N, C-alpha and C positions, 0 to 999 in steps of 0.2 A: 326863825325859818330862813333857809337859804334862798337867795334870789335866783330867778331865771333870767339869764342875760345872753343876748346876741350882740357881740362886739365886732364891728368891722374895723379892719386895719388896712388903710389905703396905701401904706408903705410910701415909697417915693414916686407917687403918681399924681396927676392932675394939677394943672396950673390954677391960678386963683379963680378965674371965671368958671372953669370946668368944675372945680370943687363946690362952688356956690350953687351951680346948676344941679349937680347930682344930689347935694344935700337937700336942696329944696324939694326935689322929687321924693326923696326918702322920707322927709318929714311929713309931707302931704299924704303919703301912702301908709306910713306907720301909724299916723293919728287914727286911721280907720281900722287898723288891724290889731294893734297891741291891746292885750286884755289883762286885767288883774294886776298881779305883781311883776309882770314881765318888764324887762328893761332892754332898750336898744341903745347902743353906744357906737359912736363913730370916732375912731382914733385916726386923726388926720395929720398931715405935715404942719409944721409950725405956722406957715403963712396963713393957714385957714382958721386957726383955733378961735381967735376972738370973734371973727365974723360969723362963724358957725354957731358959736355960743349965743350971740345976739339974735341969730336967725331962728333958732328953734330948739334951744337946750331944754325947754320945758317939755318937749316931746321926745327928743333924742338927745341923750347925754353926750358930752364931748370928752375926748381923751387925747393925750399926747402919746407919741410913740417912744419917748425916751426922755430922760432928764439927767442932768449932771449930779454927781455925788456931793459936790461942794455947794455951800450956801451962795457964794458969789466969788468973784476974783478974776484974775487974768487968764481966762480960758477961752480964747478967741474961737468963735464958731459954736460954742455950747449954749445951753439954755438951762436955767436953774428951775428947781421945783417951785420956788416962789414965783418966778416969771410965768410958768405954766399955769399955776393956780390963778394968777391975776387975769388971765384971758377968759376965765369962766369955766375952765376944765374941772371935771370931777375925777377923772381917771388918768392913769399913765401906765403904759406897758413897760415892764421891767424884765430884762433878760430874754427878749425874743431870740430865737435860735440864730437869726441873721446877725444880731448884735454879738452874740457869743462867738459865732464863726468868723465874721469879717472884721470885727473890732476887738477880738480877743478879750471880751468881758468875762471876768472870773466870777465865781460864786461870792468871793469876798467883796469884790467891787459892787456886785448886785445887792448884797446885803446893805451896803452903805446907801445905795440909791433908794432902796426900799424904806430905810429909816427916814431919810430926808423927805421922801414923798409923803410919808405918814405925818411927819412933823408939820407939813404945810397943808394938811387936810385933803390930800389926794388919795384915791383908792388905787393901790398898785394892782395891776394884773400881772402876776408873777409867772413867767413861763418856764416850764421844765420839759424835758423830753430826750429821747435817745436817738442816736444815729442808726443807719441801716446796719452797720457792722455790729454795734452794740445790741441791736435787736436780734440779729442772726446768731450772735455768740451767746445769747441768753443772759446778757449782763444788764438788761434794761432796768430791772428792779433795783439793782445796786446803784446804777447811774442816777435814777430818779430819787432814791433815798438820799444819796450824797448831795444832790442839788437842793433838796429840801433842807437837809441838816445844815449845810454850809451857807445857804442863801437866806432862809427865813425862820428856821427853828431857833435862832438866837433871839427872836422877838419875845416879849412878854405876851401872855395869853390875851390880854386886852388889846395889844397891838396886832397880833396875828388875826384876831377876830375881824379886823377891818380890811383884810386883803382878799383878793380873788386869785385862785390858782388856775393856770391854763396848761393843760397837757397837750404838747404839740410834738408828736413823733416827727423828728427831723426828716425822716425818709418819706414823709407824706406831705411835705410842704412844697407847693409849686411843682410837684411832680405828676399830679393827677392820681397818684396812689392814695388810697385811704385805708386806714385801719378798719377792719371789720367791726361791727358794733360790739361783738364779743371781745375782740382785742382791746378796744377802747374802754369798755366797761371793766375789764380785768384790771387795767392800769388805774382807772379812776377809783375803783374799790380799794386798790392797794394804797393809793395816795390818802384816801380817807382813813384807812386803818392806821397809817403812819401818823397822821395828825392826831388821831385819838390816843395813840400810844405816847406821843409827845405832850399833848395838852390834856384833853378829855373828850368823852363821847359827845357832849353837848356842842363843843366848838367844832368837832369834826362834822357833826350833822348839819351845822349851820354854815359851813364853809362852801361857797360856790366854786365848783370845779368845771371849767369849760374844756371842750375838745377843740383843738386847733390844728387839724391836719386835713386840708382839702375838704372841709364840710361844704356841702352845696345843697340846692333845693331837692335833689333826688335822694340824698341819703340822710338829710336832717331829721326826718320823721323817725327813722329807725334809731338813729344815734340818740336823739333826745328822749326816746322812750326808755332808755336804760336807767336803772335805778340811781346811778351815781353821776350821770352826765347832766349838768345843769344849764347847758347852752353851748355856744361856740364862739371861738375867736376866728373870724372869717377874713380871709385874704382876698383872693381874686374875685370871689362872688360879691364882695362888698362894693365893687366898682360898677356894678349894674344894679340899679334901683330895684327892679322887679325881682332879681335873684335874691338880693339881701332881704327884701320884705317877705318873700316866700319862705325864707329860712326863719324869720321871726314868726310867721304863721304856723310853722311846724309844731310849735307848742300847743296849738289848738287842735291838732289832728287826733 
């Protein structure tokens, strides 16, 4: 059975004290609101990971926003999957659109990062999605299929079964624009169909697929009610404890 997940992505925000304060608020609120098999995750900057893990990982799971594709070495300023895991993290975001855009991360590179994350017991949240031009040109299904094929479809079925997919329409990230629930469901259903074609129906049915395009407390209910949307990868709204927890609560509506 696929998991219901709300994962916050703090991006490059919050100093150490601010992160501790916000996370403490989130943990105290989520403890009272999370039900059943729901999972809440916070993907924080590296400076926060170990402290957040010690503070409340039994209530809110912890994730990193990136890791390096190599095991170790002379890569100044980078962090390895082994290092991430050692902080108490369970998750790592791979291939966020900002990494693809600003750091020119290719599907081939992201495939390497996914493999090494799995090797060290991390659950990759693998991001895919189209730009506004690709959406307007009608190319978005091709773009998404290529990102899946080149990024994660090289995994064995037992490996793929351990990852989470996040669909993030690039045109709806940080813009205030949001795909309609129908647009989001259409793409999520397409992703699940492609997974079934590559692997099998059981793996497709069990794969958690998150929506990651300006999900907020106002639209979370409608988005999460869609058959193939299993939660959200939350950006700006994860920086406000009440907004983030209200999105977690949307599963109960």
